[in-house]
C-alpha positions as CSV (number, residue, x, y, z in Angstrom):
1,S,0.2,-0.1,0.1
2,Q,3.0,2.0,-0.1
3,Q,3.6,1.8,-3.2
4,G,-0.2,3.1,-3.9
5,A,0.0,6.0,-1.7
6,A,3.7,7.0,-3.7
7,L,1.1,6.4,-6.7
8,Q,-1.2,8.5,-5.6
9,G,1.1,11.4,-4.4
10,Y,3.2,11.3,-8.1
11,N,-0.9,11.6,-9.6
12,N,-1.8,14.7,-6.9
13,E,1.6,15.9,-8.3
14,L,1.0,15.6,-11.9
15,V,-2.5,17.3,-11.6
16,K,-1.2,20.0,-10.5
17,C,1.5,20.3,-12.6
18,I,-1.8,20.1,-15.5
19,E,-3.3,22.1,-13.7
20,D,-0.4,25.1,-13.6
21,L,0.9,24.8,-17.4
22,C,-3.2,25.0,-17.9
23,T,-3.7,28.4,-16.1
24,K,0.1,29.6,-17.9
25,R,-1.7,29.0,-21.1
26,D,-5.0,30.7,-20.3
27,D,-3.0,33.6,-19.3
28,L,-0.7,33.4,-22.2
29,Q,-4.2,33.4,-24.5
30,K,-5.5,36.2,-22.6
31,Q,-2.0,37.9,-23.4
32,V,-2.5,36.9,-27.3
33,L,-6.0,38.2,-27.5
34,V,-4.8,41.8,-26.6
35,E,-2.2,42.0,-28.6
36,E,-3.9,40.7,-31.3
37,E,-6.4,43.7,-30.4
38,E,-4.0,46.2,-30.1
39,K,-2.5,44.8,-34.0
40,S,-5.7,45.2,-35.5
41,K,-6.0,48.3,-34.2
42,I,-2.2,49.5,-35.8
43,Q,-3.0,48.2,-38.9
44,N,-6.1,50.0,-39.0
45,D,-4.7,53.2,-38.0
46,I,-1.7,52.5,-40.5
47,K,-4.6,52.1,-43.2
48,I,-6.0,55.3,-42.2
49,L,-3.0,57.4,-42.0
50,S,-1.7,55.8,-45.0
51,E,-4.9,57.0,-46.9
52,R,-4.5,60.5,-45.6
53,L,-0.8,60.3,-47.0
54,A,-1.6,59.6,-49.9
55,K,-4.1,62.3,-50.1
56,V,-1.9,65.1,-48.9
57,N,1.2,63.8,-51.5
58,E,-1.8,64.3,-54.1
59,S,-2.5,67.9,-52.9
60,L,1.1,68.8,-52.6
61,S,1.4,68.0,-56.0
62,K,-0.9,69.8,-57.5
63,K,0.0,73.1,-55.1
64,M,3.7,72.5,-55.8
65,A,2.8,72.2,-59.6
66,A,0.6,75.8,-59.1
67,R,3.9,77.0,-57.6
68,N,6.2,76.2,-60.1
69,E,3.2,77.8,-62.9
70,F,3.6,81.3,-60.9
71,D,7.1,81.4,-60.8
72,K,7.4,80.8,-64.4
73,I,4.7,83.6,-65.3
74,I,6.5,85.8,-62.7
75,A,9.8,85.5,-64.4
76,E,8.2,86.0,-67.6
77,T,6.5,89.2,-66.3
78,E,9.4,90.2,-65.0
79,A,11.9,89.3,-68.3
80,A,9.2,91.3,-70.1
81,Y,8.8,94.4,-67.8
82,M,12.6,94.9,-68.3
83,K,12.0,94.8,-71.6
84,I,9.7,97.4,-71.5
85,L,11.6,99.8,-69.3
86,E,14.6,98.9,-71.5
87,S,12.2,100.3,-74.6
88,S,11.6,103.5,-72.6
89,Q,14.6,104.0,-71.7
90,T,15.8,103.9,-74.9
91,L,12.6,105.7,-76.3
92,L,13.4,109.0,-73.7
93,T,17.4,108.8,-74.8
94,V,15.8,109.1,-78.6
95,L,13.3,111.8,-77.8
96,K,16.1,113.5,-75.5
97,R,18.1,113.7,-78.7
98,E,15.7,114.7,-81.1
99,K,14.3,117.5,-79.0
100,G,18.2,118.4,-79.0
101,T,18.3,118.5,-82.3
102,V,15.3,120.4,-83.0
103,Q,16.4,122.9,-80.7
104,D,19.6,123.6,-82.1
105,K,17.8,124.0,-85.6
106,T,15.6,126.3,-84.2
107,S,17.9,128.1,-82.6
108,A,19.9,128.0,-85.6
109,A,16.9,129.1,-87.8
110,Q,16.5,132.4,-84.9
111,S,19.9,133.1,-85.1
112,S,20.4,133.8,-88.9
113,T,17.1,135.6,-89.5
């Protein structure tokens, strides 16, 4: 009967070890579920952020293209304006010279009378 008692002791210890393992497994399963839920939320956040990023990139691309078009128009306008200024300066120089020539002719005509 001593063997029976020893066998019963081993059996009780074995059952306790199995119960401990089941408890640890259940704890791990709870942690797995929590982390799977967190993973799912993170994946959803990534999806939402990726969509937002795509929209921002598209908007940014359009705005940069518009800005570049403004830069081009401004540069062309400034170049045209500089040509107008140069032409105005040339015209003014010609007019002064012509005025001087006319005045010289007028003065010469008056002094010969």
